[in-house]
N, C-alpha and C positions, 0 to 999 in steps of 0.2 A: 234516199232514206238512210238514216243512221243504223249501223249494224248493232243489234242488241246482243250483249255478251251472254255467254252460256252461264249456267249456274256455277260450274266449276271455276270459271274466270272471275265471277263475283266473289266466291269464297276465297280464291287465291289473293285477290286484291285486299279483302278485309284482313286476312292473315298477315299480309305484308305491310299494311298500313293501319295498325290498331288505333291510331289517334284520329283517323279520318274515316269514320264509319257511319256518318249520317247519310240519308238518301241523297241529299244535295251533293255531298262529297263524292259519292259513288257515281252519280250522274255526270258530274264534271269530269271525273277521271276517264269515263268512257265516251265523253262528248255527246251525251244524250240530252236532247232538248225537246221542248214543246210536247206534242202528243205522244212522242216515244216514251215519255216518263211513265205513261200508264203501263206499258209493257214491263218497264223496270220494277214498278211497284208490284206487278203480278208475280214476277220472279222472286222478289224478296219475300212476299207473302207465302209462296210455295216453299221456299227454303225454311222459313220460320215454322210452317206447319209440319214439315218433314223433320224438324228438330236440328237442322244444320246451323240455324241462326237463332239468336235470342234478341228480342227488341228491348232495348233499355232506353226509356224516354223516347228521344228522336233519333237514336242511332242503333246500329245492329252490331252484334259481335258473335264470334264463334263460341258456343257454350262449352266447348272443350278447351277453350283458352281463357285465361284470366284477363280482365280489363286492364288497360295500361296503367290506370291509377286504381289501386285496390285497397280495401281495408284488410289488415292482417292482424293476427294475434301472435305475439312473440312467444316462442317456446324457450325452455331452459337451454343454456349452452350445452353443446355436446362435449364429448371427452376431449376434443381438440380445441375447445373454446369458441367454436363457430356458433353464430346465432342464426337460427332458422325461425320461420314463422308459418303459421297455418292460415291459408287463404280463406277468409270467411265468406267470400263471394264465389266459391267454387260450387258449381251445380252440374258439372259434366259427369260423364260416365267413366268408369275405370279408376285407375290409381290417382289419388289426389296429387297435384303438382307439388314439388319440393321447392321452397323459396328460401334463398340465402340472403340475409340482410348484409349489405355492404355499408359499413359504418364509416362516416367521415369524422375528422378530428373535431369538427364543430357540433356534431350531433350530441344530444343528451344521452346519458347512460340508459339503456333499456333493460327491463327485467321481465322475467317470466310472467305471462298474463297480460302485459301491456298491449293495448290496441293502438295501431298506428295506421296512418294513411301514407301509402308509399307509391312511388313510381316504379313500374316493373319493366324489366328488359328480358326478352326470351333468350336463353342460352342453351347450349347442348353440352353440358358437363356430365360427368359420371354420377355425381352425387346431388345435382340440383338442376331444375328446369328453368328457374327464373332467378334473377338478381333484383333485389329491392333496395331502393334508396329513399330514406326517410323524407317525407314532406312535413308531417307534424304528428305528434302524439295525440290521440283522441280518447284515450282511456287509461286506466291503471290496473294494477294487479287485482284480481278478485279478492275481496276481504276474506281473511282466514278466521275461523272460529274453532276454539277447542272447548268442548263442554260435555255435559251428560245428556245422553239421548233418552227421551221419555216417549215410549211408544203410544200411539193413539189409534183411533179407528181408521183413519186415512193417512197413514204415514206416522207423524209424530212431531215432537218439538226438541230443540236443543236448548238446554239451560246452560249458559256460559259459566265458566269457572272464575271469571275475573272478580276481584274484590269489589270493583266499582258497581257490580250488579247491573251490567248492561242488559239490554232487552233479550227476550227469547227469540228463537228463529223457528219458523215452520219448515218441516221437511215433508215433501210429497212422498207418497207410497213408493214410487219408483226411484226415489233418490236417497233411500235409506241404506243402501249397500248391505242389507241383511242385518243391520245393527239390532242388538237386543236391548230391551228396556234396562236402563241403569248403566249402560256401557259408556265408557269414555270414547269420544269420537273426535275426529278432526273434520271440519267441513269448510266449504267456501260459499260465498254469496252466490245465489242463483238468480240472475237477472237484476234489473234496477229495483231500488227500494220503493215500495209503495207508499203513497201518501197516507193511506188508511190501512190499519191492520199491521200484523207482524211481518217483518221481512222474511224472504225465503232463502233456504240454503240446501245444498246437496252434500251428503257425506262422502268424503274422499278417502278416509282411512279409519278403521276401527282400532282403538288403542287398548282395549281390554278393561279390566276391573279397576275403577278409579280409586278404590279403597286399598288396593294392594300397596304395601309399603314402597316397593320399587317403582311405582307409577308416579311418585311425587316429582322426581327430576324429569321423568319422561313428559309430564304435563308441561313443564317449563320449556323443555327443548322444543316441543311442537308449538307451543303457544307463541314463542318468540322466533320461530323459524330458523333454529340453529341446525345446520346440516349434520346428521349423525351417522350417515352411511357413506362410505367411500365408493365412487364408481369403480367398476371392474378394471378399467384401464389404469386408474390411479394405483390400485392394489397391485396390478401386474407390473407396473413400472417400479414400484417400491420393492417387490419381490425379486426383481432382476438386479437390484443394487448389490455391489460387492464392497468389502472393506477397502479403504484407501490405504495405499502403501506409503513408504518413506520418500519416494522420488519427488524431488523438488521441494522438500520440506525440511525444517530444522528438527533435529532429533531431540526431543524433550523427555524421552522415555525413562531416563535415569533420575529425573527431577521428582521429588516426593510430593507431587501435587495431590491434594485431597478434595473429595466432594463432601460437603456438609449440607444435609437437607433434612426435612421433616422425616420422621420414622416411617411414614406411609407414602413417601415420595414415589411418583410413578415414572419419573425420568430424572436424569442427572445431566444438566447441560452446562454446569460451571464448576471449575476446580480452582484451588488457590494454593499458594506456597509463599512463604516469606523467610527472609534471613537478614541478619545484620549487614549493613553495607560496609564493605572492606575498603571503600574509597577514603583515604585520609582527609580529603577535602570535605567530607560529610560525616563529622563525628556524631555518633548517636543516631545516625540515619538508618534507613531500612530499604530493602529491595522487596517489592511485592510482585508476584506473578499471578495473573488471572488468565486461565485458559478456558475457552468456550468452544463447545462442539461446533465443528465446521459443517454446518447443515448445507451451506452453499455448494459443497463438493458433491452432494447427492441430489439436491433440488435445483435443477438448472432452469434459467429463465425460459419461459414459454412452454415448458414441459407440462404434462398432465398433472404431475405432482405440484408444480408451481401454481398452476391455475386454481387447483383445489385449495391449496394453502392460502392463496390470496382471497379466494371466495370466503373462506372461514375467518381469516384475519387473525385468529388467536384460538388457543384452546379454552374450553369452558370447564370449570371444575365444580363438581357437586359432591355432597357427602357420600354418595354411593357409587359414583362413576365419574369418568372424565370423557369429554368429547374432544379428542385431540385435533390439533391442526394438521398433523402428519400421521400416516398409518403407523401401526405399532412396529413394523419392520424397521422403521427409521427412529421414531420417537422412543421406543422402548429397547432398541437394539443398536443399530449401527451408529446413531447419533447420540446415544446415551453413554456417558463416560463411566462405564462399569469398572469396578476394581480389577486390576491386573490384566486388563485387555487393551491392546494398542488402539488408539482412537485418533482420528483426524481432528485438529483443533486450530483455532486462530487465537494466539496468546499475546498478551501485552506485558512487558516488563516495565515496572514503574519504580522510580527512585524518589523517596521522600526523605525530608530532613527530620531532625529530632522532634520538631513541632508539627509534623504531619503535612507539611507543605510539599506538593509535588514539584520536584526539580526537573524531571524529564521522563520520557517514556519512549518505547519503540515497540512496534507490532511485528510478529512473525507468524508465518503459516507453518504449523508444526505437526508432529506426531507425538502423542503423550501416552502414558500408561498410569492410571490412577493408583496411588499407593494404598488407598483405603476409601471405602464409601461409608462415611460416618453420619450419625444423626446429631442434631443440636444438643439433645439432652446428655448423651454420653460424652460429647466433647466438653460441655460445661462441667459435668461431674468430674472429669479428669483434671481440669484446671482447678477445681475446688478441692481436690485432694483424694478423690476416690476413682482412680482410673480402672478400667476393666481390661480384659485380655487383649482387646483390640486397640485401645487407646494407650495402654501402658507403654508399649515399645516406641510409641510416637511422641510421647509427652515432652521429653527434653529437646529432641532435635527438630520437631515439626510443630507441635501445638503451641508450646510456649513462645517460639519466635512469631507465630501468627498473632498471638495476643499482645506481644510487645509492639508489633507494627500497628495493631489496632489502638493501643494506648496513645501512640503518636497521632493517629488520625482523629482521635477524640479531641485532642487539643485544637487541631485545625477546625474541627466541627464547631467547637465552642466559640472560636473566633468568628466563624462564618455565620453562625446563628440561623440554621434552617428552622422551619416551623416545627415546634415540639409538641404536637398534640398527644394527649393521653386518653386514648379511646380503646378500651379492651376489645379484642376480637373474639366473637363467639365461636365455639367449636361444638358441633353436633356429633355425638358418638352413636353409631348404629350397632345393633346386635346382628347375629348371623341371618336373621329373618328380614333385615332391613328396617326394623323398628327402632325408634329413638330410645336409646338406653340412658343417655344423660345429656345435659346441656351445660357446658362449662365455658370458661374464658381461657383463651390460649395464653400460656405463660410466655413472657418476654425475657429471654436470657441474653447475656452478653454475646453468646455464640451467634444468636440471630443478628445482633447489631454489628458484629464483626463482619459477617458476610455482606450485610447491607452496605457498610462503608466501603468494603473492597469493590463491590459491584458499582457503586456510585462513582468511585474513582476511575474505574475502567470505562464507564460510560462517558465520563468527561474526557478521558484520553481519546476515545474514538471520535467524539465530536471535534475536538481540537485538531486532531490529525487531518480529518477530512476538510475542515475549514482551511487549514494551512495548505493543503494540496488542491484547494479550489474544486473540490469534488461535490457534486450534488448529493444530498442525503435527506433523510427524514429526521427532524429534530423532535424531541419530546418537549412540548411547550406547556407552560403553566403561567398564565397571565395574572396580573395584579387583580385584587378584588374590585368589583364595581363600587363606585362611591355610595350608592344607595344601600348596598349590603353592608358596607362599613358603618354607615350611619345607624343602621338597625343594630349592629353588633355593639356600637358605642352606647346606644340607649339601653340595651340589655345589661351591659357592664355597669352603667350608672345605677340601674335599678338594684343591682347587687352591691352597690357601694364601692364599685371599682372604677378605674379610669383608663381610657384608651386615648393616647395622644392624638391631637388634632392640629391641623395647620402646618404640617410638614410632610415630606414624601414618606409614605408608609414603607417600613421595612419589616422583615420577619422578626427582628429583635424587639420591635414595639409590641407585636402580638405575643411574643414569648414572655415579655414583662407582664402582660395581662394574665396570661396562663399561670405564671409563677405566683402572682398575687392571689389567684383563686385556688391554687393548690392547697389541699388539706382542709378546705372549707366546704360547707354544704353546697356551694354554688360551683364547685369545680367541674362537675359533669356538664352543667348547664353552659358554662363558659366555653368548655371544649367543644360541645355540640354546636353552639352558636358560631364559634370561630370556624368550624368545619363548613357550616352552611354558608358562611360569607365568602368562601373560596370559590374561584372560578374552576371549571372542570378542565383537567389536563387533556391535551389532544396532540395529534401528530401533524406536522407541517413541514414543507420544504423550506420555509422561511424561519429564521431564528428570532424568537421573541423572548428567549430566556426562560428560566424555570424559577418562578417566584418562591414556591414552597421550599425548594432546596437551596435557595439563595445562590443560584449558579447562572452564569451568563451563557455557557455552552453545555448543552446536555443532549445526548441521543441514546436510545436504547440499543445496546449491543450484546447484553449478557444472556438473553433467553431466546435464541433463534428456533428452538424446538417448539416453543409455544406462542411466539409472537412474530408476525410477518414483518413488522417494522424492523426488528433486529436482523432479519435475513436481508433486508434491503441495505442496512448499514454494513453487514458483512460483505455483500457484493460490492458496495462502494469502496471498502478497504482493499478488496482484491484488485479492483480496477486501478485504484490509486497507487498501489504498490507494484502493479504489473505481475501479479502472481499466477495468472492463468486466463483462460477464455471464459470462465464461469462468473465473471464480474457483472457489474451493472451495465445493462444494454441501453442503447439510445432510445428504444421504445419505452423502457421502464422510466428513463429520465423524463421523457415527454409526458408520462402519465403520473408523475410523482404527486401532483396536486390531487388528482382523482384518487390515487391509492391512499393518500393521507386521510382524505375524507371518508373513504370506505372503511378503512381499518379503525378509525376513530369511532365510527358507527357500530362496527361489529364488537368493539370493546365494550361500548355502552350496552349493547344487546346482551352480551354475556353477563355483565354486572347485574342487569335487571333480572335475567333468568336465575342467576345464582341467589339473588336476594329473595325472589319469589319462592324458590325452593326452600330456603331457610325458613321463611314465614310459614310455609305449609307444614314443614317438619315440626316447628314449634307449636303450631295449632294442634297437630296430632298428639304431640307430647302432653299438651295441657288439656286436651279434651276430656281426660279422665279426672280433671281437677276442677270441673265446672262447679261453682258454688263456693270455692275457696277464696280467701282474702289474700291480697298481695300488696306490698308497698312498691312505690315507684315515683316517677317524676313526670310532670307535664312536659311533653317533648314537642308538641305542635298544637296549633289552634286553627280551626277552620269554622266556616259558618255553620256547618252541620254537627260540630262537636269538638272534643278535645282528645288528642292522642297522648297516651301514657306509655312510657318505657318502663317496664317492670324490672325491679332490681335483680331478682333471682335468675332470670333467663335472658334479660335484655330484649325480650319480645315486646313489640308495639301493639297496643290495643286501642280501640276507639270507645270513648264515652259519648254516646249520641246526645245531642242537645235535647232531644225529646225526653230523655230520662232524668233531666235535671230539675224536675218539679213542674208546677203549673204556670210559673211565670215566664215571661218573654226574655230571652237572652239576646242582647245586642252584640253583634260581631264588629269589633273595631280593627279593621285591617292594618291601619297605621301603627296602632299600639300593640297589635297581636294579642288581643284579649277578648273574652266573652264576659259580659256584665249583666247580672240579673236586674230587671227593671223594678222589682218589688223589694227584694232582699238587699240589693246593692252588691251582691257577691261578685267578685272579680276573679276570673280564672285566667292565669297567665303562664307562659312558658317558664319552667324552672321550679314551680311549686311542688313541694313534697305532698304526696297523696297516698291514701289507702283506697283500694278498689276491690270489688268482688267480680270474679269472672262469671259472666252470665251466659256466654255462648262462645264455642270454639268450632270453627268449620274447617277441617283439614283440607277439603278439596279446594277451597279458595284461599286458605291461609288467614282468614279473618278471625279476629278476636273482639268480642264485645264486652264492655266493662260497665259496672255500676260504680259511680263515685260515692265513697262513704265519708271521707274526710279530706280536708285541705290544710296543710301545715299543722297537723294534729288537732284541728278544730272540726267538730262535727259539721256536716254539710247543712246549712240553713235551707229552709224551704220557703218558697215564695208565698205571698199571702193569697194567691189564687185568683179569685174571680174578676180581677180588674179587666176592663175592656181592652181589646187589642190596641185600639187607637190611643187609649190613655197610656198604655205601656210604651208604645212607640214614642209618644210625645215626651214621656219622662226620660226615656233612653236618649232621645235626641238632645234634650236640654242638658243632661249629664255629659254627653259627648262634647257639646260645645264648650261647656265649662272646663272640661279636662284639657281640650286643645288650647284654650286661652291660658290656663295654668302652665302648660308645657312651654308655650311661646315666651311667657314672662320669665320662666325659669332659665330658658336658653339665653335670653338677653342679659339676665343677671350674671350668668356664668361668663358670657363674652366680655362684660365690663370688668 
């Protein structure tokens, strides 16, 4: 007779063999056959009843152990960058097991909230009990919602703040987190979406009064998932940082380097100096120095500061606040090139000829001391003849040589012909309460252009040096426009009586010729906007595809490491390439360059959308007191549901809903970019001058609704009304076919 194992022997076997836990596996392990299986079955039943085992389908497992293949939910990375997960199949007693995810190079990037199927291994480490290796991802992050909570009898609802007017969400009574009616909240989707009825959500954070002026940027920060609090370990690491000394660096402290920034600048990461070149072989030439804060000296690869900076990707700027990439101890202090204070830097000395062509350059790791922290306006005023107490002593020896070097760079720029768009930038001015005081357009001075040209030259030098030294780096890439977008721009230009060359390799000089032809005409803004929309979006890449907009073959971001992670990568690459220290680019970073490039390109777009949404909300708040007023503007976009108008006074964009255009049917022609009335024949197209009335302004969403009053100084015609929908559609279809035939005939005529 076969010996039947004890209960403890069965439990020990299951613990030691988590993948072989069926009754057949256990019987085979102990050599149990025939009628003896009845006794084994009895033992397993008793262990199950006593709570020592749990039956899962046809196998048994210890309920205080996780199954060898489990479903996990990924947690946020900890301060050390390790990724842990919550076991969703844990039903045991006591403390929940800690599971560490062991990532392989081939694994996809995982984010907080992802659900994964993973193979587990039992370990006995201080900080975790299991190690998990990904089998496959089976879910994604819970959807985040930012909106207004409306209390109800049994919980309430969340009204989203998106302009798109997405659906409302139900909140159960126990998932409201104590939110009050009308309060701004952040929530996440609770469970799968139902086929019928509203989806459910649970509130995870209460954000306060949505009408408070300073809630505007807070809404965008939460809506777009921008991290705005630094973990304690990151702050502690920043607080321990000490100023860097001269050891191993070139002493630049006696060089009169200046920082020139906006008057409200929160950090100073670049400084410059120029003088006439004393090399007799370079008559009329100049030497330009650009010094950039040495952030790499403080933010070491793999540190908590580095992981958080990479996670953020860049700083985000709003009218009332900045969400920095680095804690203030670094961004506002040790890495900021304050006047009169020694600061670590990486500097480049560039030699240019009288026509602005770069003859050579060299990089140094140095220690500098800014001679002055100036703003654009006072520098320009000094050059224009009205220096102040700060700029007066610097005018002859420092400022005028800067402008002389800039004059040479302008010649090189004119030869290179980068894209010269003329699109004024809006500036929102807030009062002490955070309310919009005024909306204006930022002034463009030669002082701005000077700094831009110096920074572009330094970025080119960084890219060229790293290419020459065969060092990996991140390029700033801007590819040529897509053919279909160019064709759309060409048609817009033709409608305005202008021409964009065809049949040859497009260069920025061709686009500049179009922009110059439109300059000073009523179509100037339209052509500038249409040209901008035809452009591809710039991004970061370890491969060099050139920069179309700047008309440059080699370009990398080097000049803003306080606020852009891409620049920090380039700094580290320069450190490694020159052998300046052990804080350069690591092998691990090189292996992840592609992933880093994609990530920081995404965070850049995230910040741009958040900043744009914030501007829209501030403008809506500013205009909310002027509902009913009339404004002039221009059609800036066409969609099936209406026309967008950019208003002259503020640059704000509002929507004219198609439903407000009368009783007739309006056909949307995607190819032509028009709306056409079936009865009146009215055509609404991009670029038309219009007068509108503001009918609604919603600060919480940033939405503006307009009523169209006139087009190109002609009163808006009204449709004849009661035509049947089918008749209107037939008329619109006939008109559309005729228009397409006309366009084809016209294209063939031009080609001949």
